[in-house]
C-alpha positions in Angstrom: 16.9 -17.3 15.1 14.7 -14.3 15.6 14.1 -12.7 18.9 10.4 -13.3 18.1 10.9 -17.0 17.8 8.0 -18.0 20.0 5.6 -15.7 18.2 6.7 -17.1 14.9 6.4 -20.7 16.0 3.0 -20.0 17.5 1.9 -18.5 14.1 3.2 -21.5 12.2 1.3 -23.9 14.5 -2.0 -22.3 13.4 -1.4 -23.7 9.9 -2.8 -27.2 9.2 0.1 -29.7 9.2 2.4 -27.5 11.3 0.7 -27.9 14.7 3.8 -29.7 16.2 6.5 -27.6 14.5 9.6 -27.0 16.5 12.4 -24.4 16.4 15.0 -26.9 15.3 13.2 -27.5 12.0 13.1 -23.8 11.0 15.4 -21.4 9.4 14.0 -18.0 10.2 14.9 -14.7 8.5 13.6 -11.3 9.7 12.4 -9.2 6.7 11.7 -5.5 6.5 8.5 -3.7 7.4 7.5 -0.3 8.7 4.9 -1.5 11.2 4.8 -5.3 11.4 7.2 -8.0 12.3 7.7 -10.1 9.1 9.7 -13.3 8.9 10.5 -15.8 6.1 10.5 -19.3 7.5 12.1 -22.3 5.7 10.4 -25.4 7.2 9.6 -28.9 6.0 10.5 -28.1 2.4 8.4 -25.0 2.2 9.1 -21.3 2.4 6.5 -19.4 4.4 5.9 -15.8 5.5 4.8 -15.2 9.1 3.5 -11.7 9.7 3.1 -10.6 13.3 1.1 -7.4 13.5 2.8 -4.3 15.0 1.7 -2.9 18.3 -1.2 -0.5 18.1 -2.0 -1.2 14.4 -5.4 -2.7 15.3 -6.6 0.9 16.0 -6.5 1.8 12.4 -6.4 -1.5 10.5 -9.3 -3.8 10.2 -7.7 -7.2 10.3 -10.8 -9.1 9.2 -11.1 -7.0 6.1 -7.4 -7.5 5.4 -7.8 -11.3 5.6 -10.8 -11.3 3.3 -9.0 -9.1 0.7 -5.7 -10.9 0.9 -7.5 -14.2 0.0 -9.4 -12.4 -2.8 -6.1 -11.0 -4.2 -4.7 -14.5 -4.4 -7.9 -15.5 -6.3 -7.2 -12.5 -8.7 -3.8 -14.1 -9.4 -1.7 -11.2 -8.1 -0.7 -12.3 -4.6 0.5 -15.1 -2.4 -1.8 -17.8 -1.0 -2.9 -17.2 2.5 -2.6 -20.3 4.8 -3.9 -18.7 8.0 -5.2 -15.3 8.9 -6.6 -14.3 12.3 -9.1 -11.5 11.7 -8.9 -10.4 15.3 -5.1 -10.5 16.1 -3.8 -9.8 12.6 -1.5 -12.8 12.6 -1.0 -14.0 9.1 0.8 -16.9 7.4 1.2 -17.1 3.7 3.2 -18.9 1.1 6.4 -17.1 0.0 6.7 -16.3 -3.7 9.8 -17.9 -5.1 12.7 -16.2 -7.0 11.6 -12.6 -6.5 13.2 -9.3 -5.8 11.6 -7.0 -3.3 11.3 -3.6 -5.1 12.7 -0.2 -4.1 12.7 3.1 -5.9 16.2 2.4 -7.2 15.1 -1.0 -8.5 12.1 0.4 -10.3 14.5 2.7 -12.1 17.1 0.0 -12.8 15.1 -3.1 -13.7 14.0 -3.0 -17.3 10.3 -3.2 -17.7 9.6 -3.1 -13.9 7.2 -0.1 -14.1 5.3 -1.7 -16.9 5.0 -5.0 -15.1 3.7 -3.1 -12.0 1.1 -1.4 -14.2 0.0 -4.8 -15.7 -0.3 -6.3 -12.2 -2.5 -3.4 -10.9 -4.7 -3.6 -14.0 -5.1 -7.4 -13.4 -6.2 -6.8 -9.9 -8.5 -3.9 -10.7 -10.1 -5.8 -13.6 -10.4 -9.1 -11.8 -13.9 -8.7 -10.5 -13.0 -10.2 -7.0 -14.9 -8.8 -4.1 -13.1 -6.7 -1.6 -14.5 -5.6 1.7 -14.3 -1.9 2.9 -14.6 1.3 0.9 -11.3 3.2 1.0 -12.4 6.8 0.8 -9.7 9.4 1.0 -11.4 12.2 2.8 -13.2 10.0 5.3 -9.8 8.5 6.1 -8.2 11.9 6.6 -11.0 12.7 9.0 -10.5 9.4 10.8 -6.7 9.9 11.1 -7.2 13.4 12.4 -9.6 12.0 15.0 -6.9 9.5 16.1 -4.3 12.2 16.3 -6.5 14.5 18.3 -5.9 12.1 21.3 -2.1 12.0 20.7 0.6 14.4 21.7 1.9 15.1 18.2 1.6 18.4 16.3 0.5 18.6 12.7 2.8 20.3 10.2 2.1 24.0 9.9 -0.7 24.7 7.5 -2.0 21.2 7.3 -5.6 22.1 7.8 -5.3 24.9 5.2 -4.2 22.4 2.6 -7.1 20.1 3.5 -9.4 23.0 3.0 -7.8 23.8 -0.3 -8.4 20.2 -1.3 -12.2 20.5 -0.8 -12.8 21.5 -4.5 -10.9 18.3 -5.5 -13.4 16.3 -3.4 -16.2 18.0 -5.3 -14.5 17.3 -8.6 -14.0 13.7 -7.9 -17.6 13.4 -6.7 -18.9 15.0 -9.9 -16.8 12.6 -12.0 -16.8 9.3 -10.1 -14.7 6.4 -11.2 -16.1 2.8 -11.1 -14.8 1.3 -7.9 -12.4 -1.6 -8.1 -10.6 -3.9 -5.7 -7.5 -1.8 -4.9 -4.3 -2.3 -2.9 -4.4 1.4 -1.6 -0.9 1.3 0.0 1.4 0.5 -2.9 4.8 0.9 -1.2 7.6 -0.4 -3.4 8.3 -3.1 -0.9 4.8 -4.5 -1.5 5.8 -5.3 -5.1 7.8 -8.4 -5.8 9.4 -8.9 -9.2 10.5 -12.1 -10.8 11.5 -10.4 -14.0 8.4 -11.5 -15.9 5.6 -10.9 -13.5 5.1 -8.4 -10.7 3.4 -9.7 -7.6 1.7 -7.6 -4.9 1.5 -8.4 -1.2 0.4 -6.8 2.1 -3.4 -5.9 2.0 -3.7 -4.0 5.3 -5.2 -0.9 3.7 -6.9 -2.5 0.8 -10.5 -1.9 -0.3 -12.8 -0.7 -3.0 -11.4 2.5 -4.5 -10.8 4.6 -7.6 -8.2 2.4 -9.3 -6.1 5.3 -10.3 -5.3 5.9 -6.6 -3.0 2.8 -6.8 -1.3 4.1 -9.9 -0.7 7.6 -8.6 0.4 6.4 -5.2 2.9 3.9 -6.6 4.3 6.7 -8.8 5.0 8.6 -5.6 6.3 5.7 -3.6 8.7 4.6 -6.4 9.9 8.2 -6.9 9.2 7.7 -10.6 10.5 10.0 -13.3 8.0 11.2 -16.0 9.4 8.5 -18.2 8.8 5.8 -15.7 5.3 7.2 -15.0 4.6 6.9 -18.7 5.8 3.3 -18.7 3.6 2.5 -15.6 0.6 4.1 -17.2 1.2 2.4 -20.6 1.4 -1.0 -18.8 -1.7 -0.3 -16.9 -3.9 0.9 -19.8 -2.2 -1.1 -22.5 -1.3 2.1 -24.4 -1.1 5.8 -23.8 -3.5 7.3 -21.2 -5.9 10.1 -21.9 -5.4 13.6 -20.4 -8.2 12.9 -18.0 -6.6 9.7 -16.8 -3.3 11.4 -16.3 -5.0 14.2 -14.5 -6.7 11.8 -12.1 -3.4 10.0 -11.5 -1.7 13.3 -10.6 -4.5 14.3 -8.3 -3.9 11.1 -6.3 -0.2 11.7 -6.3 -0.9 14.8 -4.2 -3.8 13.3 -2.2 -1.9 10.2 -1.1 0.8 12.4 0.4 -1.9 14.4 2.2 -3.2 11.2 3.8 0.0 9.4 4.5 1.3 12.5 6.2 -1.2 11.7 9.0 -0.3 8.0 9.0 3.4 9.0 9.6 2.3 11.1 12.5 0.4 8.2 14.0 3.5 6.1 13.8 5.5 8.9 15.5 2.9 9.1 18.3 2.9 5.3 18.7 6.7 5.3 19.2 7.4 3.3 16.0 11.2 3.5 15.6 11.4 1.9 12.1 12.3 5.3 10.7 12.2 9.1 11.5 8.4 9.5 11.1 8.5 13.3 11.7 10.8 13.7 8.7 8.6 11.2 6.8 5.4 13.1 7.5 6.8 16.6 6.8 8.5 15.5 3.6 5.2 14.0 2.3 3.3 17.2 3.2 5.9 19.4 1.5 5.6 17.2 -1.7 1.8 17.5 -1.6 1.9 21.3 -1.4 4.5 21.6 -4.1 2.4 19.5 -6.5 -0.7 21.4 -5.8 1.2 24.7 -6.4 2.7 23.5 -9.7 1.5 25.5 -12.7 0.3 22.3 -14.4 -2.1 21.4 -11.5 -5.1 23.4 -12.8 -4.6 21.9 -16.2 -4.9 18.4 -14.7 -8.0 19.3 -12.8 -9.5 20.8 -16.0 -8.7 17.5 -17.9 -10.6 15.5 -15.2 -13.5 17.9 -15.4 -13.6 17.6 -19.2 -13.7 13.8 -19.0 
């Protein structure tokens, strides 16, 4: 049994038909998660996921938006069915997806066709037409995270503001060549992709919103540590064929920009005392990767391709 037994049981009791559930009926397994307490519960012939929100996450995650978008993602056919979601507390109970493997960078490299299946799943979400709440806007979120950190006793990596300033022309470029917004996951960690060998499923909609769809593709390429060959497979699965130079350029831009944003997220975790991993190392590694990509000789070529359309 989990040390969070009472919280898990209380979550289950919010689901119709489980109001009287007791500990003796449940087999509870603690799952991974960087910020939340996630449990799989085998109970009454069903397998359910009970997600207890992490302390402090309500400051930067809108749980009502998450609940709306998680339900919409199920309607899109890419995610699990939500059985209960509290838009205030963040407690969520959903059906578990059967016979899946939770993805990692190593598994994206090892499982044949996994990158392609992920691309297909993202395309299905983006093209579904479901309505997502919230506009995920990169530079607004950087400003918001910096505002949160201004009240925390955590230093930014050296030169962070300089890189944000250097990214201003990228904001202008993207504003001049806007993409049609789509329902996007926006936080495509490997662990949010569940593979059954035929279909890739996507879970965890905490940061989801309307966004440039190539954010999801570029961010997943980073999170999965994809080689150029795997990136090509991901893009081919997404587009149904080879991408254009402009599409590749846009994806590469978001590879750098996701690291610029998630650097700050890592520092917020550090400030909040999250012990799930070494978040200073996490943040500084992401920032270094962002700088390296922006300094790559191919960077200007990618920007030019986006400008050319």
